[in-house]
N, C-alpha and C positions, 0 to 999 in steps of 0.2 A: 302464575306469568301476567303478565301483561295484558291482555285481551282481557283474560277473565276480571281481573282487577277494575277493566272498564267497564266491561259488565255487571261487576256488582255496585259500583257508582251509579248506576243507572243512567251513563252516558247513552244517547241515540244513535251512536253510530255503529250499521250493522258488524255482523264478523265479517264478513266478505270484506269489507272498506280497511277492517281494524286489520286483518289480515295480509291486504294488499300490501297497507302503511308497512308493515314491518315483515313485509318479506317471506310470508310463513305461506305453505299452501292452506285452503280452508281445511281438506281432507287430513294433511300433518294435523292440524287445529283437534279436528275430532277425534283423530285417533289417539293423538296423546290424552284428550279428555278421558277417551274409555277406557285409556294406559292407567289412568292415575288413580278413576275410581276402581276397576278389579284388584289395583295391587290394596286401596283399599277395606276391599270386601277380604280378599286375599289373606291379609292380617285377622282380620276377625276369625275366619275361618279357623286359622292355624292355629290356634289358642286351643280350638276344641280337640285338634286331630295330635295337637301335641299331648294333649291329656291323657288322649285312647291311647297314644303309642308310651307311653310314660307307665301307664295303668297294663299293656299287653307285656310290656317288657318288666313290670315286676310280677306279673302271673306266670310269662315264661323267661326268666333268667337268661338262659341260653341259647334263644331265637336271635335271628341275627335280619339285616332290614329286610333281606326277600321276604321270609316269614312272616315279620310284621307286617307286611304289604297285605300277606295273601289273608291274614286275620283283619286287616281293614275290610279288604274286598270282599273277607266272609263277614263282614260285620254291617255293611253297606256303604261304605264311604268308596267314592272316586278316586283312586290315588294311582298317583305313579312311583314305581320302587325308588325313582333318581327321590323323587322330593323328601319321600321317605327314610334315604339315608343323609337329605341334606339337614333336614331338622335333628334326628338320630345325633349325628355330629354336632350341631348348634348345642345341642342338651348334654353333649355328651353320656351317652345311649348307648352305645354303639360296645357291644363285647369282645372280648381280645379271645382268639381261639387260640389255643393250645396246641402246646409244638409236639408234635407225634415223632417219640424218637423209639423208635424197635429197639426189643431188646435179642441182642443177640448171644448171651453168655448163661449160660445156665448154670452156677457156681452149686446149685441146693444139688447137684446128680450124685448118686449113690457112689459114684467110683473114686476109690482114693489114687492120687497120683503117686507115681512110685521114681524112687528116685534109680538114676540108673547112671554107674561109673561103669567108666573105660579103664 
């Protein structure tokens, strides 16, 4: 952002004047600054979180994102199920649920089919 560039070049212009000149509110600038720091911090944490998710997925191959979220919370991570789902989609770690097909015919019964003729 232009304001950050001006601050890094040691210009003696206060942030309030820079924001006024660019028609940006000071609170908006500081919110943007906090958001960019949060994103950088989150990227560092997500690599450790992805490693943990991969470890759990290898240990329990039939666990879905809900069970993995519960396991991560048991291991001390404060993580939301939506974040775990997003990371698992990115890493292609989602397990596919088997389709249930009920068995409706028992062909191995002991009765023989009799042929009826009329």
